[in-house]
C-alpha positions in Angstrom: 9.0 48.2 -25.5 10.5 47.1 -28.8 8.5 44.7 -31.0 11.1 42.0 -30.4 10.7 42.3 -26.6 7.0 42.4 -26.9 6.9 39.3 -29.1 9.3 37.5 -26.7 7.2 38.4 -23.7 4.0 37.2 -25.5 5.7 33.9 -26.5 6.9 33.2 -22.9 3.5 34.0 -21.5 1.8 31.7 -24.0 4.3 28.9 -23.2 3.8 29.4 -19.4 0.0 29.4 -19.9 0.2 26.2 -22.0 2.4 24.5 -19.4 -0.1 25.4 -16.6 -3.0 24.1 -18.6 -1.1 20.9 -19.4 -0.3 20.3 -15.8 -3.9 20.8 -14.8 -5.1 18.4 -17.5 -2.5 15.8 -16.4 -3.8 16.0 -12.9 -7.4 15.5 -14.1 -6.2 12.4 -16.0 -4.5 11.2 -12.8 -7.8 11.8 -10.9 -9.7 9.6 -13.3 -7.0 6.9 -12.9 -7.0 7.1 -9.1 -10.8 7.0 -8.9 -10.9 3.9 -11.1 -8.2 2.2 -9.0 -10.1 2.9 -5.7 -13.3 1.6 -7.3 -11.5 -1.6 -8.4 -10.0 -2.1 -4.9 -13.5 -1.7 -3.4 -14.8 -4.3 -5.8 -12.0 -6.7 -5.0 -12.7 -6.3 -1.2 -16.5 -6.8 -1.6 -16.3 -10.0 -3.6 -16.6 -13.4 -2.0 -13.2 -14.6 -0.7 -11.2 -16.6 -3.2 -9.1 -19.6 -2.3 -5.3 -19.5 -2.1 -5.1 -21.4 -5.4 -7.3 -18.9 -7.2 -5.3 -16.0 -6.0 -2.0 -17.7 -6.9 -3.4 -18.5 -10.4 -4.4 -14.8 -10.8 -0.9 -13.7 -9.8 0.8 -16.1 -12.3 -1.2 -14.6 -15.1 0.1 -11.1 -14.2 -3.1 -9.9 -12.5 -3.0 -7.5 -9.5 -4.3 -9.4 -6.5 -3.7 -6.6 -4.0 -6.6 -6.2 -1.6 -8.5 -9.1 -3.1 -10.7 -11.0 -0.6 -9.3 -14.4 0.1 -9.3 -17.2 2.7 -6.7 -19.8 3.6 -6.8 -23.0 5.7 -3.7 -24.4 7.4 -1.7 -24.6 10.6 0.3 -21.7 12.0 4.0 -22.1 12.6 4.1 -19.8 15.6 7.8 -20.4 16.3 8.6 -18.7 13.0 6.5 -15.6 13.4 8.1 -12.4 12.2 7.6 -8.9 13.6 6.9 -5.8 11.5 7.3 -2.4 13.3 3.9 -0.6 13.4 1.6 1.6 15.4 -2.0 1.4 16.2 -4.0 4.4 17.5 -0.6 6.0 18.4 0.6 3.0 20.3 3.9 1.5 19.3 4.1 -2.2 18.6 4.3 -4.8 15.8 2.3 -6.6 13.2 2.7 -10.3 13.6 3.5 -12.2 10.4 3.2 -16.0 10.9 3.7 -18.7 8.3 0.5 -20.7 7.7 1.4 -24.3 6.5 -1.2 -25.4 3.9 -2.3 -28.9 3.2 -0.1 -29.1 0.1 3.0 -28.2 2.0 3.3 -24.6 0.9 3.5 -21.7 3.4 1.6 -18.4 3.3 2.7 -15.6 5.5 -0.3 -14.2 7.3 -0.3 -10.8 8.9 -2.3 -11.8 12.0 -2.5 -8.2 13.3 -1.2 -5.8 15.9 0.4 -6.5 19.3 1.8 -3.8 21.6 5.5 -3.5 22.0 5.3 -5.2 25.4 3.7 -8.2 23.8 6.3 -8.8 21.1 7.4 -12.0 22.9 4.9 -14.7 22.0 5.1 -16.1 25.5 3.3 -13.0 26.7 0.2 -13.9 24.6 0.0 -17.6 24.7 -3.8 -17.7 24.3 -3.4 -16.2 20.9 -1.0 -18.9 19.6 -3.9 -21.0 18.3 -3.2 -24.6 17.4 -4.7 -27.0 14.9 -6.2 -26.3 11.6 -7.3 -22.7 11.2 -9.2 -20.9 8.4 -8.2 -17.3 8.0 -10.2 -14.8 5.9 -8.8 -11.4 4.9 -7.2 -9.6 2.0 -4.4 -10.6 -0.2 -1.4 -8.3 -0.4 1.2 -8.1 -3.0 4.9 -8.9 -2.3 7.1 -5.8 -2.3 10.0 -6.0 -4.8 12.1 -3.3 -3.2 12.4 -1.1 -0.1 9.7 1.6 -0.5 12.0 4.5 0.3 15.6 5.2 1.1 14.4 6.8 4.3 13.1 3.4 5.6 15.7 1.6 7.8 17.2 -1.7 6.8 15.4 -4.7 8.2 17.0 -6.4 11.3 16.3 -10.1 10.9 18.7 -10.9 13.7 16.5 -9.2 16.3 13.3 -10.1 14.4 12.4 -6.5 13.6 11.3 -5.6 10.0 10.8 -2.1 8.9 9.4 -3.0 5.5 7.6 -6.1 4.3 10.5 -8.0 2.7 9.0 -11.4 2.1 12.3 -13.0 1.0 14.1 -11.7 4.1 11.3 -12.9 6.4 11.4 -16.3 4.7 15.2 -16.6 4.9 15.2 -15.6 8.6 12.8 -18.5 9.4 14.8 -21.1 7.7 11.9 -22.0 5.4 12.5 -23.2 1.8 11.8 -20.1 -0.3 10.4 -22.3 -3.1 7.7 -23.5 -0.7 6.6 -19.9 0.4 3.8 -18.3 -1.7 4.8 -14.9 -3.2 2.1 -12.9 -1.5 0.7 -12.2 2.0 -2.7 -12.5 3.6 -3.8 -9.7 5.9 -6.2 -11.4 8.4 -9.5 -9.8 9.0 -10.9 -8.5 12.3 -12.1 -11.9 13.6 -11.5 -12.2 17.3 -8.5 -14.1 18.6 -8.3 -16.0 21.9 -6.7 -13.6 24.5 -7.4 -10.6 22.2 -3.9 -10.6 20.6 -3.0 -10.1 17.8 -5.7 -7.6 16.8 -6.6 -8.3 13.2 -8.1 -6.2 10.5 -5.1 -3.8 10.3 -5.0 -3.4 6.6 -4.6 0.3 5.6 -5.7 1.5 2.2 -3.9 4.8 2.1 -4.0 6.1 -1.5 -4.0 9.9 -1.3 -6.4 11.4 -3.9 -5.6 15.1 -4.1 -5.5 15.3 -7.9 -8.5 17.6 -8.2 -7.0 20.1 -5.7 -3.8 20.1 -7.7 -5.6 20.4 -11.0 -7.6 23.4 -9.7 -4.4 25.0 -8.5 -2.7 24.7 -11.9 -5.8 25.9 -13.7 -6.2 28.8 -11.2 -2.6 29.9 -11.9 -3.3 29.8 -15.6 -6.3 32.1 -15.1 -4.2 34.5 -12.9 -1.5 34.5 -15.6 -4.0 35.3 -18.3 -5.5 38.1 -16.3 -2.2 39.7 -15.5 -1.1 39.4 -19.2 -4.4 40.9 -20.3 -4.1 43.9 -17.9 -0.5 44.5 -19.0 -1.5 44.5 -22.6 -4.4 47.0 -21.9 -2.0 49.3 -20.0 0.4 49.4 -23.0 -2.4 50.2 -25.4 -3.6 53.0 -23.1 
């Protein structure tokens, strides 16, 4: 092999090695970020519940309120409940999002929990349509600014079926004044409901944390490359 080809081969090997090490290091940085985020979420959930006003104030200052423990008191507007397609333990159904009218006239959409597909109609679960003032404790959830993926179907407000949590579309389909609806949700906790439906406590914290595995893969490939390059060099010398 000419010196030029040997130098080019060495240069490409070093570039590939540096790239693999860089990718592994980037995944380690992502691992530290993800672990810090999960720790922060755990801290938010374990704190005493904040009031609606406190959560709203945090949001106005740009703070992330996702998964923050909170409570709200008001009256459910059951005639305006919206249905988000979901499953629970493999059973198809819906999450029931119901506007809670607060004392100051604002509305907060509450994810009351899961109902089987056969119980989409509120008339089939009348006991759960609680009346009067209610205090709901759960977790605050941020409003989505866009559809999470192009693979997610478009919402169908006409048939009251939502495939992603579009708060603006939910609000518009109920006829509520958008200015009166708070820009976040409340996922109700697992407190029992008369009649058993909806089933609360459905919040899913699904933040995959495979960064260490990815980092070890990249570092492992870098080691393999280094071994192969070293053996090749030794064979040429021999």
